C-alpha positions as CSV (number, residue, x, y, z in Angstrom):
1,X,143.4,112.2,112.4
2,X,141.8,108.6,113.9
3,X,139.1,108.1,110.8
4,X,142.1,109.7,108.7
5,X,145.0,106.8,110.6
6,X,142.1,104.1,110.0
7,X,141.4,104.9,106.4
8,X,145.3,104.5,105.2
9,X,146.1,101.1,107.0
10,X,142.6,99.5,105.0
11,X,144.2,101.5,101.7
12,X,147.3,99.9,102.5
13,X,146.3,96.1,103.5
14,X,143.5,95.8,100.2
15,X,146.2,97.3,97.7
16,X,148.7,94.8,99.5
17,X,146.0,92.1,98.9
18,X,145.4,93.5,95.3
19,X,149.7,92.8,95.1
20,X,149.4,89.7,96.5
21,X,146.9,88.7,94.1
22,X,148.7,89.8,91.2
23,X,152.6,88.8,92.3
24,X,151.0,85.2,93.2
25,X,149.5,84.6,89.5
26,X,146.4,83.8,91.2
27,X,143.0,84.8,90.0
28,X,141.9,88.6,89.6
29,X,138.8,87.9,88.5
30,X,137.6,85.7,91.6
31,X,139.3,88.6,93.8
32,X,136.7,90.5,92.2
33,X,133.4,88.0,92.8
34,X,134.3,87.6,96.1
35,X,134.6,91.4,96.8
36,X,131.3,92.0,94.6
37,X,129.1,88.9,96.2
38,X,129.7,90.8,100.1
39,X,130.5,94.3,99.9
40,X,126.9,95.6,100.1
41,X,126.3,92.4,102.8
42,X,129.1,94.1,105.3
43,X,128.7,97.4,104.6
44,X,124.9,97.5,105.7
45,X,125.8,94.5,108.2
46,X,122.9,96.7,110.9
47,X,120.2,95.9,108.7
48,X,120.6,92.1,109.8
49,X,118.9,92.5,113.0
50,X,116.0,89.6,112.4
51,X,116.6,86.2,112.3
52,X,115.8,85.4,109.1
53,X,118.3,87.7,107.3
54,X,120.9,86.6,109.4
55,X,120.2,82.7,108.7
56,X,119.8,84.0,104.9
57,X,123.3,85.6,104.9
58,X,124.7,82.4,106.8
59,X,122.9,79.8,104.6
60,X,124.8,82.0,102.2
61,X,128.1,82.1,102.8
62,X,128.4,78.4,103.5
63,X,127.3,77.5,100.7
64,X,129.6,79.9,98.7
65,X,132.0,78.5,100.9
66,X,131.4,75.5,100.2
67,X,130.8,75.7,95.8
68,X,133.8,77.8,96.1
69,X,136.3,74.8,97.4
70,X,134.6,72.1,95.4
71,X,135.2,73.9,92.1
72,X,138.5,75.2,93.4
73,X,137.8,79.1,93.2
74,X,140.2,79.9,96.5
75,X,140.7,82.9,95.2
76,X,137.5,84.4,95.9
77,X,138.4,84.7,99.9
78,X,140.9,87.6,99.3
79,X,138.0,89.6,97.6
80,X,135.7,88.5,100.9
81,X,138.9,89.6,103.1
82,X,139.1,93.1,100.8
83,X,134.9,93.9,100.7
84,X,135.3,93.1,104.8
85,X,137.4,95.6,105.2
86,X,136.5,98.4,103.2
87,X,132.7,97.2,103.9
88,X,133.2,97.1,107.6
89,X,134.8,100.5,108.0
90,X,132.2,102.5,105.5
91,X,129.4,100.4,108.0
92,X,131.3,101.7,111.5
93,X,132.6,105.2,110.5
94,X,129.9,106.5,108.0
95,X,126.5,104.0,108.2
96,X,125.0,104.0,111.5
97,X,121.4,104.6,112.3
98,X,120.3,107.7,113.0
99,X,116.9,109.8,113.7
100,X,115.1,111.0,111.6
101,X,114.3,114.6,111.1
102,X,111.3,115.2,112.3
103,X,109.3,118.8,111.5
104,X,106.6,118.7,114.6
105,X,109.7,117.8,117.2
106,X,112.2,121.2,115.2
107,X,108.7,122.9,115.6
108,X,108.4,122.5,119.5
109,X,112.3,122.9,120.3
110,X,112.0,126.6,118.5
111,X,108.7,127.0,120.6
112,X,110.6,126.5,123.7
113,X,114.1,128.1,122.8
114,X,111.6,131.9,122.5
């Protein structure tokens, strides 16, 4: 039930942001680019356990922020916010580190149970 409610809340926020972009005549294209650039990093945030990947991700975000500010692409951040909501929910509820299947462990367990 908890996942269901969080999914509904995330959908309402994302659709609300989309309606906000349309109603205030903001750039849908910039929003889509912000979403596309950041959905994968937010979904696989657990992969950034190393210092180098965290550094590269941070450099990318800061450079993108600087370039978007200087060029006037202020609507890019709405897409990044949507990517954070959807990607964060995807990471938290679906993509987690799990142990891989080991056939030798399975055979040992089967032998121990009989």
